C-alpha positions in Angstrom: 2.7 -1.5 18.4 5.9 -2.3 20.3 9.0 -0.2 20.6 10.9 1.1 17.7 14.6 0.8 16.6 16.0 3.7 15.7 19.2 4.9 14.2 21.0 7.9 12.0 23.8 8.1 9.1 25.0 11.2 7.4 25.0 10.8 3.2 26.8 12.9 1.3 24.4 13.6 -1.4 20.9 15.7 -1.6 17.5 14.8 -0.3 16.0 14.1 -4.1 19.3 11.7 -4.8 18.7 9.6 -1.5 15.0 9.3 -1.9 15.6 8.4 -5.8 17.2 5.2 -4.0 14.8 4.7 -1.2 11.7 4.7 -3.7 14.0 2.4 -6.1 12.4 -0.9 -4.7 13.1 -3.8 -7.3 17.2 -2.3 -6.7 17.2 -3.1 -2.8 18.2 -7.0 -2.9 21.5 -4.9 -4.3 21.8 -3.1 -1.2 19.7 -3.7 1.9 21.1 -7.1 2.7 17.9 -8.8 4.3 15.8 -8.1 1.2 15.7 -10.5 -1.3 13.2 -9.1 -3.6 10.7 -6.0 -4.0 7.8 -5.8 -6.2 6.0 -2.7 -6.6 2.4 -3.6 -6.9 1.0 -0.1 -7.3 2.1 3.8 -7.5 0.5 7.0 -6.3 -0.2 10.0 -8.2 3.2 11.5 -8.0 4.4 8.1 -9.5 6.2 6.7 -6.4 5.6 3.6 -5.0 2.5 2.8 -2.9 2.2 -0.8 -2.1 5.4 -2.9 -2.6 5.6 -7.1 -2.1 8.8 -7.8 -0.2 10.7 -11.2 0.8 12.7 -10.7 3.5 15.0 -13.3 5.1 16.7 -11.7 8.4 17.8 -14.5 9.8 15.4 -15.2 12.8 12.7 -12.9 10.5 12.1 -14.7 6.9 8.8 -13.3 5.6 6.7 -12.2 2.6 4.7 -9.4 3.1 3.1 -6.2 1.5 3.9 -2.6 2.7 1.7 0.7 2.2 4.0 3.8 1.6 3.2 7.2 2.1 5.9 10.1 0.7 5.8 13.5 1.9 7.8 14.9 -0.8 11.9 14.0 -0.2 11.4 15.0 3.9 9.9 11.8 4.5 8.6 8.4 3.7 6.2 6.2 5.7 5.1 3.0 5.5 3.2 0.0 7.2 2.2 -3.7 6.4 -0.8 -3.8 4.4 -0.8 -7.9 4.2 0.9 -9.8 6.8 3.1 -12.8 6.1 3.5 -15.8 8.3 5.7 -14.5 10.7 5.1 -10.7 10.7 1.9 -9.0 12.1 2.5 -5.6 12.1 5.4 -3.6 10.6 5.8 0.3 10.3 8.4 2.5 10.0 10.3 5.7 8.0 13.3 7.3 6.9 13.3 11.0 7.8 15.8 13.0 5.7 17.1 16.6 7.2 20.1 18.7 6.6 22.4 17.8 4.6 21.7 14.9 4.7 20.9 13.0 7.6 18.8 10.1 7.2 17.2 8.5 10.2 15.3 5.0 9.9 12.7 3.9 12.6 11.2 0.5 12.5 8.7 -1.5 14.5 7.9 -5.1 14.4 5.4 -7.4 15.9 5.7 -10.7 14.9 2.8 -13.5 14.8 5.5 -16.4 16.7 6.8 -15.7 20.3 10.0 -14.6 20.2 11.9 -12.8 23.4 11.9 -9.4 23.1 15.6 -8.8 23.0 16.2 -10.8 20.1 13.7 -9.3 18.1 15.4 -5.7 18.7 18.4 -6.9 18.0 17.2 -8.2 14.4 15.3 -4.7 14.1 19.0 -3.4 14.5 20.7 -5.4 12.1 17.8 -4.9 9.7 18.0 -1.1 10.4 21.6 -1.0 10.4 22.2 -2.9 7.2 19.8 -0.8 5.2 21.2 2.7 6.4 24.8 1.6 5.5 23.9 0.0 2.2 21.5 3.2 1.4 24.9 5.3 2.4 27.1 3.2 -0.1 24.2 3.1 -3.0 23.7 6.6 -3.0 27.5 7.9 -2.6 28.0 5.8 -5.4 25.9 7.0 -8.0 
């Protein structure tokens, strides 16, 4: 996998509250700007989403794909693409929660279509920054 984009934000809420918003995929279009829809296809033994189908429109990166999720209690959630779309070849990321409550988001995307690295990294950064700001606003409003 290529370079990762990483950013952090502090959210005034406990980890369980933050993870509850992260796990509420059908609500993503309300706060994660580039996500147009998210459908939970399956859940794990704890009832958390395991496979989620996304429709993404992030300008230069627009696609439909499915991600597989692994949950580590309220500490961390990781994902990777399990069904690629037309543009996305590989996609992996994570939210890691620490302290009261710092959230670190990492994302790496490899595309099937050629794209200048600088443009791809900028798109990743927009996705990460928008998601973190939206997550913070959504959690703190609840």
